[in-house]
C-alpha positions in Angstrom: 49.7 -24.1 -14.7 52.2 -24.5 -11.9 51.6 -27.0 -9.1 50.0 -25.4 -6.1 48.9 -26.7 -2.7 45.8 -24.4 -2.8 43.9 -22.7 -5.6 41.4 -20.0 -4.6 38.8 -19.1 -7.2 37.5 -15.6 -7.0 34.5 -14.2 -8.8 35.8 -10.6 -8.7 39.2 -8.9 -8.2 38.8 -8.5 -4.4 36.7 -11.4 -3.3 39.3 -13.9 -2.2 41.5 -11.4 -0.4 38.5 -10.1 1.5 37.0 -13.5 2.2 40.2 -15.6 2.9 43.1 -13.2 3.3 43.9 -14.2 6.9 43.8 -17.9 6.1 46.0 -17.4 3.0 48.5 -15.5 5.1 48.7 -18.4 7.6 49.0 -21.0 4.9 51.8 -19.0 3.2 53.6 -18.8 6.5 53.6 -22.6 6.8 55.2 -22.8 3.3 52.1 -23.6 1.2 52.1 -22.6 -2.5 48.9 -20.7 -3.3 47.4 -19.1 -6.4 44.3 -16.8 -6.6 42.4 -17.2 -9.9 39.9 -14.4 -10.6 37.2 -15.3 -13.1 35.5 -12.1 -14.1 38.6 -10.0 -14.7 38.1 -9.2 -18.3 37.3 -5.8 -19.8 33.8 -4.6 -20.6 32.7 -3.3 -24.0 33.1 0.2 -25.3 29.6 1.2 -24.3 28.2 0.9 -20.8 24.7 0.6 -19.4 23.4 3.4 -17.2 23.8 1.0 -14.3 27.4 0.3 -15.0 28.1 4.0 -15.5 26.8 4.8 -12.0 29.0 2.1 -10.6 32.1 3.4 -12.4 31.4 6.9 -11.1 31.2 5.5 -7.6 34.5 3.6 -8.2 36.1 6.6 -9.8 36.9 4.6 -13.0 36.4 6.5 -16.3 36.3 3.7 -18.9 35.1 0.1 -19.4 38.5 -1.3 -19.0 39.1 -3.5 -15.9 42.8 -2.6 -16.0 42.7 -0.4 -13.0 41.0 -3.1 -10.9 43.4 -5.7 -12.2 46.4 -3.6 -11.2 44.8 -3.2 -7.8 44.5 -7.0 -7.5 48.1 -7.5 -8.6 49.3 -5.1 -5.9 47.1 -6.8 -3.3 48.3 -10.3 -4.2 52.0 -9.2 -4.2 51.5 -7.5 -0.8 50.1 -10.7 0.6 52.7 -12.8 -1.2 50.4 -15.0 -3.3 50.5 -15.9 -7.0 47.6 -14.7 -9.2 45.9 -15.4 -12.5 43.3 -13.3 -14.3 40.7 -14.9 -16.6 39.1 -12.9 -19.4 35.4 -13.3 -18.5 33.6 -10.0 -18.1 31.8 -8.9 -15.0 28.0 -9.2 -14.9 27.5 -5.5 -15.3 29.2 -5.6 -18.8 27.7 -8.8 -20.2 25.3 -8.5 -23.1 23.2 -10.6 -25.5 22.2 -9.2 -28.9 23.2 -5.7 -27.7 21.0 -5.9 -24.6 22.6 -5.8 -21.2 21.8 -8.9 -19.1 21.9 -7.1 -15.7 20.8 -3.4 -15.6 20.2 -2.9 -11.9 21.2 -4.1 -8.4 18.0 -6.2 -8.3 19.2 -8.0 -11.5 22.6 -8.7 -10.0 21.1 -10.4 -7.0 18.4 -12.4 -8.7 18.3 -15.4 -11.0 21.2 -16.2 -13.4 20.2 -15.1 -16.9 19.6 -18.0 -19.3 22.2 -16.6 -21.6 24.7 -16.9 -18.8 24.3 -20.7 -18.6 26.7 -20.9 -21.6 29.0 -18.5 -19.7 28.9 -21.0 -16.8 29.8 -23.9 -19.1 32.8 -21.9 -20.5 34.0 -21.1 -17.0 33.7 -24.7 -15.9 35.7 -25.8 -19.0 38.4 -23.2 -18.3 38.7 -24.2 -14.6 38.9 -27.9 -15.4 41.8 -27.1 -17.7 43.5 -25.2 -14.8 43.1 -27.9 -12.2 43.9 -30.8 -14.6 46.7 -33.0 -13.1 46.8 -30.7 -10.1 46.1 -32.1 -6.7 45.6 -28.8 -5.0 42.8 -28.1 -2.5 40.3 -25.9 -4.4 38.2 -23.1 -2.9 35.0 -21.6 -4.3 32.6 -19.0 -2.9 29.5 -20.2 -1.1 27.5 -17.5 -2.9 26.3 -15.6 0.2 24.3 -12.6 -0.9 23.2 -14.2 -4.1 25.3 -12.1 -6.6 25.0 -13.9 -10.0 28.7 -14.1 -10.5 29.3 -15.7 -7.1 26.4 -18.1 -7.7 27.8 -19.2 -11.1 31.2 -19.8 -9.6 29.7 -21.7 -6.7 27.7 -23.9 -9.1 30.8 -24.7 -11.0 32.6 -25.8 -7.8 29.6 -28.0 -6.9 29.5 -29.6 -10.3 33.2 -30.3 -10.2 32.7 -32.0 -6.9 29.9 -34.1 -8.2 31.9 -35.1 -11.2 35.1 -36.0 -9.4 34.6 -37.1 -5.8 38.4 -37.3 -5.3 38.8 -33.5 -5.5 39.4 -31.7 -2.2 36.9 -28.8 -2.6 36.0 -26.2 0.0 33.6 -23.3 -0.1 34.3 -20.0 1.6 32.0 -17.4 3.2 31.8 -14.4 0.9 32.8 -11.2 2.7 30.5 -8.0 2.5 27.4 -10.1 2.0 24.8 -11.3 4.4 24.0 -15.0 4.4 20.8 -15.6 2.5 20.8 -19.4 3.1 18.3 -20.6 5.6 20.2 -23.9 5.9 23.7 -24.9 4.8 24.0 -28.7 4.3 27.7 -28.7 5.2 30.2 -28.5 8.0 31.7 -25.1 8.6 35.1 -24.5 10.1 37.5 -21.5 10.6 41.3 -21.4 10.5 42.6 -19.7 13.6 45.1 -17.0 12.8 47.0 -14.3 14.6 46.7 -10.5 14.6 49.7 -10.5 12.2 47.7 -12.4 9.6 44.8 -10.1 10.1 47.1 -7.1 9.5 48.6 -8.8 6.5 45.1 -9.1 5.0 44.1 -5.5 5.8 47.4 -4.2 4.2 46.6 -6.2 1.1 43.0 -5.2 0.8 44.0 -1.6 1.2 45.3 -1.8 -2.3 41.7 -2.0 -3.7 41.3 1.8 -3.6 38.4 1.8 -6.0 36.3 -0.5 -3.8 36.9 0.7 -0.3 34.6 3.7 -0.5 31.8 1.6 -2.0 32.1 -1.3 0.5 33.1 0.5 3.7 33.0 4.2 3.2 36.3 4.7 5.0 39.5 2.8 5.7 38.7 2.9 9.4 35.3 1.2 8.7 37.1 -1.4 6.6 39.5 -2.2 9.5 36.6 -2.5 11.9 34.7 -4.8 9.5 37.6 -7.2 9.0 38.3 -7.4 12.7 34.8 -8.6 13.2 34.6 -10.7 10.1 35.2 -14.5 10.7 36.7 -16.3 7.7 34.6 -19.4 7.4 34.9 -22.4 5.2 32.4 -25.1 4.4 33.1 -28.7 3.4 30.5 -31.2 2.1 32.1 -33.9 4.2 32.3 -37.5 2.7 29.9 -40.2 3.9 30.2 -43.9 3.4 27.1 -46.0 3.3 27.7 -49.6 4.3 25.6 -52.5 3.1 26.1 -56.2 4.0 24.5 -58.6 1.6 24.1 -62.3 0.9 21.8 -63.9 -1.6 20.0 -60.6 -2.3 21.1 -59.8 -5.9 17.5 -59.3 -6.9 16.7 -56.6 -4.3 20.0 -55.0 -3.4 19.6 -52.7 -6.4 16.7 -50.9 -4.7 19.0 -50.0 -1.8 21.8 -48.9 -4.2 19.4 -46.7 -6.1 18.2 -45.0 -3.0 21.8 -44.1 -2.0 22.4 -42.7 -5.5 19.3 -40.5 -5.2 20.4 -38.7 -2.1 20.0 -35.0 -2.4 22.9 -34.1 -0.1 25.9 -32.4 -1.8 28.4 -34.5 0.2 30.5 -37.1 -1.6 28.7 -40.4 -0.9 30.5 -43.7 -1.3 28.7 -47.0 -1.1 30.7 -49.9 0.4 29.0 -53.3 -0.1 30.3 -56.3 1.9 29.4 -59.5 -0.1 29.0 -62.3 2.4 30.3 -65.2 0.3 27.7 -65.0 -2.5 28.9 -65.3 -6.1 25.5 -64.2 -7.5 25.7 -60.8 -5.7 29.3 -60.4 -6.9 28.4 -61.1 -10.5 25.4 -58.7 -10.3 27.5 -55.8 -9.0 30.3 -56.5 -11.6 27.8 -56.5 -14.4 25.9 -53.4 -13.4 28.2 -51.2 -11.3 31.7 -52.0 -12.4 32.3 -48.5 -13.8 30.8 -46.6 -10.9 33.7 -45.2 -8.8 31.4 -44.4 -5.9 30.4 -48.0 -5.3 33.0 -50.4 -3.9 32.5 -54.0 -2.9 34.6 -56.5 -0.9 34.0 -60.2 -1.2 34.3 -62.0 2.1 34.6 -65.8 2.0 33.1 -67.7 4.9 35.1 -70.3 6.8 33.6 -73.5 8.3 32.9 -71.8 11.6 30.8 -68.9 10.2 27.1 -69.3 10.6 24.1 -67.0 10.0 23.1 -64.8 12.8 23.9 -61.5 14.7 27.5 -62.4 15.6 28.5 -63.0 12.0 26.7 -59.9 10.9 28.4 -57.8 13.6 31.8 -59.0 12.5 31.0 -58.1 8.9 29.8 -54.6 9.9 32.9 -54.0 11.9 35.1 -55.2 9.1 33.4 -52.7 6.8 33.9 -49.9 9.2 37.6 -50.7 9.4 37.7 -50.4 5.6 36.0 -47.0 5.6 38.1 -43.9 4.9 35.4 -41.2 5.3 34.6 -39.1 8.3 31.0 -40.3 8.5 29.4 -43.6 8.1 25.8 -44.8 7.7 24.4 -48.3 7.5 21.7 -49.5 5.0 20.5 -53.1 5.1 20.2 -54.6 1.6 16.4 -54.9 1.8 15.8 -51.4 3.0 16.0 -48.0 1.3 16.6 -44.4 2.1 14.2 -41.6 1.1 16.0 -38.9 -1.0 16.6 -36.5 1.8 17.6 -39.0 4.4 21.3 -38.3 4.6 20.8 -34.6 4.0 18.5 -34.2 7.0 20.8 -36.3 9.2 23.9 -34.4 8.2 22.3 -31.0 8.7 21.1 -32.1 12.1 24.6 -33.4 13.1 26.2 -30.1 11.9 23.7 -28.0 13.9 23.9 -30.1 17.1 27.5 -31.3 17.0 26.4 -34.8 17.9 28.7 -37.7 16.8 25.8 -40.1 16.6 22.5 -39.1 15.0 19.5 -41.0 13.7 16.1 -40.7 12.1 12.8 -42.6 12.5 11.6 -45.1 10.0 8.5 -46.4 8.2 7.7 -50.1 8.3 6.4 -52.0 5.3 5.5 -55.6 4.3 7.8 -57.2 1.8 5.5 -56.2 -1.1 5.6 -52.5 -0.2 2.3 -52.3 1.7 2.5 -50.2 4.9 2.7 -52.4 8.0 -0.3 -51.3 10.1 -0.9 -54.5 12.1 -1.6 -54.3 15.8 1.4 -56.4 16.9 5.2 -56.1 17.0 6.5 -58.5 14.4 9.9 -59.5 16.0 8.6 -61.4 19.1 8.2 -65.1 18.4 5.2 -65.6 20.6 1.9 -64.1 19.4 0.9 -62.9 22.8 4.3 -61.2 23.3 3.8 -59.6 19.9 0.5 -58.0 21.0 1.8 -57.1 24.4 4.8 -55.3 22.9 2.6 -53.4 20.5 0.4 -52.2 23.3 3.4 -51.2 25.3 4.9 -49.3 22.4 1.6 -47.5 21.7 1.4 -46.5 25.4 5.0 -45.1 25.3 4.4 -43.2 22.0 6.8 -45.3 19.9 4.0 -46.5 17.7 0.6 -44.9 16.8 -2.4 -47.0 15.7 -3.1 -46.6 12.0 0.5 -45.4 11.2 3.5 -47.4 10.0 6.0 -44.9 11.6 8.4 -46.2 14.2 10.0 -43.7 16.5 13.5 -45.2 16.9 15.2 -44.3 20.2 12.0 -42.8 21.6 11.6 -43.6 25.3 14.7 -45.8 25.1 13.4 -47.8 22.2 16.0 -49.7 20.1 17.4 -47.8 17.1 17.5 -49.8 13.8 20.9 -50.1 12.1 19.7 -48.4 8.9 18.7 -45.1 10.5 22.1 -44.2 12.0 24.6 -41.6 10.8 27.8 -41.7 13.0 31.3 -40.4 13.0 33.5 -43.2 11.8 36.0 -42.7 14.7 33.2 -43.0 17.2 31.9 -46.3 15.9 35.5 -47.6 15.7 35.8 -46.9 19.4 32.4 -48.5 20.1 32.0 -51.3 17.4 29.1 -53.7 17.0 29.3 -56.2 19.9 30.4 -59.6 18.7 29.8 -61.3 22.1 26.1 -62.2 21.6 25.4 -65.6 23.3 23.1 -68.3 22.0 20.7 -67.6 24.8 20.6 -63.9 23.9 20.0 -64.9 20.2 17.1 -67.2 21.2 15.6 -64.2 23.1 15.7 -62.1 20.0 18.9 -60.1 20.7 20.4 -58.7 17.6 23.7 -56.9 16.8 21.9 -53.5 16.4 20.1 -53.9 19.7 23.3 -54.7 21.5 25.1 -51.9 19.7 22.5 -49.4 20.9 22.8 -50.8 24.5 26.6 -50.3 24.4 26.2 -46.7 23.1 23.7 -45.9 25.9 25.9 -47.5 28.5 28.9 -45.5 27.3 27.1 -42.2 28.0 27.6 -40.9 24.5 25.2 -38.2 23.4 22.7 -39.4 20.8 20.6 -37.1 18.7 17.4 -37.8 16.8 16.2 -35.4 14.0 12.6 -36.8 14.2 12.4 -37.2 10.4 10.9 -40.4 9.0 13.2 -41.0 6.1 14.1 -44.7 6.0 11.8 -47.4 4.6 12.1 -50.7 6.4 10.8 -53.9 4.6 9.9 -56.9 6.7 11.3 -60.3 5.7 14.6 -62.0 5.5 18.1 -61.5 7.0 21.0 -59.7 5.3 23.3 -62.7 5.5 21.1 -65.7 4.8 20.6 -67.5 1.5 17.2 -68.9 2.5 15.3 -65.7 2.9 12.0 -66.1 4.7 9.8 -63.6 3.0 7.1 -63.7 5.6 9.4 -63.4 8.6 7.6 -61.5 11.3 4.3 -61.2 9.5 
């Protein structure tokens, strides 16, 4: 296949023009090379189900051949000025198994994908992979709005390709003529602004689909009104980098890594581990994760002036952020772990609220995994201060007796590093403070506390999703060899 800048995958012979025609017109105007690949463009069999016959009558098509619709699509693509490719998979209304039609009603078309079609999906995936091989084009798949089985299959193929190759630039488009059946979409949406000229180019092209206009819109005038109102929308499962700084924790860092790998979010998640001058950690990662392209580590050697503490950790965190290439970044200390939906909930909340900095709450545990339910705050050195802080936090609603949940950020409480999800550009502008004095350190000032203070002082909006999805384990410090397992307990 030729080299293209953009390849749009269409379930049926009018989907992409109807869903993305304005955007394509604008991209073509800027000199981009584009191809529309229609998956279910093959002919049906010689016999038709009663359901398919009714649809053919509505479309004014007499036989099971898709030639008329293919010719309409060719005319539409030429009108818009885009290249096209038709694959030979049959539309759902024609597909059979052992002489039985798989989908014999509208209810079937918008329900679960038939088990037999799982093999169809594998074949489609294989064909698409051959098309995009050695092609760096941006790829577009349907979101599957409406739940049509053909759209859902193509959507699933796009998601699987994204999971298999995180370097692919894949976007999902809103399907025209369908209502959104998703209650939540775990992705960022965006629209490409276009002119009336691009809208008219789209309408002129879609007008070539004569067999479909009456079914979809009734009249050409209704079609025009629909596309004037229709907003072409694209969804991207934006990349996230999780940063972990580690020293002397090769035995427990694997728990943190596994929790990142178990995240349910569809976004591409990369894990960047900063090794603080520890050969054991380096060897562990090389032996276990050397072939995992989503995990990267950087070995940072210490100089004679580097010492344990919040200043050194702040420097390492900032170094990691400068080496991040994704739009979003999250921190995870090597002795903590995410629950599976942690990043999904944070990202959905950020998408909904448009905050650049969002966070969750966390649960606190002893080192051995037992919930921390003690009636003191473990970070103050004096026992009386520990009890006084606990009482104060209970009064303010940050803590609740009998619970190990900590409401980060509640009533101006400090936000732990491992519960943040932030835009990378924001944290580059407001890095972790490296000017923590010895006096501040003695008074229990840490880099995450001072980072939170700097964010609050900047006036930036901070959002909390009020989900408790990070597990915090007491004990140790991420850049010390001599971990104190009972620290704070």
